C-alpha positions as CSV (number, residue, x, y, z in Angstrom):
1,M,-159.4,21.0,-56.1
2,M,-155.7,19.5,-56.8
3,F,-154.9,18.6,-60.0
4,G,-152.4,15.8,-61.0
5,H,-152.1,12.9,-63.2
6,V,-151.4,9.0,-64.1
7,R,-147.8,7.7,-65.1
8,D,-147.1,4.5,-64.5
9,R,-150.4,3.5,-63.4
10,F,-150.0,5.7,-60.2
11,P,-151.9,8.7,-59.4
12,R,-149.4,11.8,-59.0
13,I,-149.8,15.3,-57.6
14,S,-146.9,17.8,-57.6
15,L,-146.5,20.3,-54.5
16,A,-144.4,23.6,-54.3
17,L,-142.3,23.4,-50.6
18,P,-140.1,25.9,-49.7
19,G,-136.7,25.4,-51.0
20,R,-133.9,27.1,-49.4
21,S,-133.3,29.2,-52.4
22,G,-137.0,29.2,-53.8
23,P,-139.9,27.2,-54.5
24,L,-139.3,23.5,-55.0
25,L,-141.6,21.7,-57.4
26,V,-141.3,18.0,-55.4
27,E,-143.9,15.2,-57.2
28,F,-145.8,12.7,-54.7
29,I,-147.9,9.6,-55.2
30,V,-151.3,9.9,-54.1
31,D,-151.9,7.1,-51.4
32,T,-155.4,6.6,-50.5
33,G,-153.8,5.9,-46.6
34,F,-152.4,9.1,-46.4
35,D,-152.0,9.7,-42.6
36,G,-150.9,13.5,-42.7
37,D,-146.9,12.5,-42.8
38,L,-145.0,12.9,-46.4
39,T,-141.5,10.8,-46.4
40,L,-139.3,12.1,-48.7
41,P,-135.7,11.7,-49.2
42,Q,-132.9,13.2,-47.6
43,S,-131.5,14.6,-50.7
44,V,-134.7,17.0,-51.2
45,I,-135.1,17.3,-47.1
46,N,-131.6,19.5,-47.9
47,R,-132.9,21.8,-50.6
48,L,-136.1,22.8,-48.1
49,E,-136.5,25.1,-45.4
50,A,-137.0,21.9,-42.8
51,T,-136.8,22.0,-39.0
52,V,-135.6,19.4,-37.2
53,S,-139.0,19.0,-34.1
54,D,-138.4,15.0,-33.4
55,A,-137.4,11.9,-33.6
56,H,-138.8,8.8,-33.8
57,D,-138.4,5.2,-33.8
58,V,-140.0,3.9,-37.4
59,R,-140.5,0.5,-38.3
60,L,-139.2,-0.5,-41.9
61,A,-140.5,-2.7,-44.7
62,D,-138.0,-5.8,-43.7
63,G,-139.5,-5.3,-40.0
64,S,-136.9,-3.7,-38.6
65,Q,-136.9,-0.6,-36.6
66,Q,-134.8,2.5,-36.6
67,E,-134.8,5.6,-35.2
68,R,-135.5,8.6,-38.1
69,A,-135.6,12.7,-37.7
70,Y,-138.7,14.1,-38.0
71,Y,-138.5,17.7,-39.7
72,E,-141.2,20.4,-40.1
73,V,-142.4,22.5,-43.1
74,S,-144.3,25.5,-43.6
75,L,-146.2,25.4,-46.5
76,E,-149.4,27.5,-47.8
77,W,-152.2,25.3,-48.4
78,T,-155.0,27.5,-50.8
79,V,-158.0,25.9,-51.1
80,I,-159.2,27.3,-54.3
81,S,-163.0,26.8,-54.9
82,S,-165.7,27.8,-57.1
83,A,-169.4,27.8,-57.4
84,P,-170.7,25.1,-59.8
85,S,-172.0,26.1,-63.3
86,S,-175.6,25.3,-64.6
87,V,-175.5,23.5,-67.9
């Protein structure tokens, strides 16, 4: 289970991503339309242990298209579950 918080009326979680000089804690807004890709500012990408994997055309909010690099980052995704407690 992941825990987060609400700030500025948006639900948020934080993930520890592998940084060049140790884990980098990055906060994300939870989006119910999540499709498996995260968008990060270049300043954050530069601090991660990320490798360019490909380039794709993306459509921006103004309708224009641009080619953008896709990066890969490996992270450990551990789910800790516990048995339901009885009341």
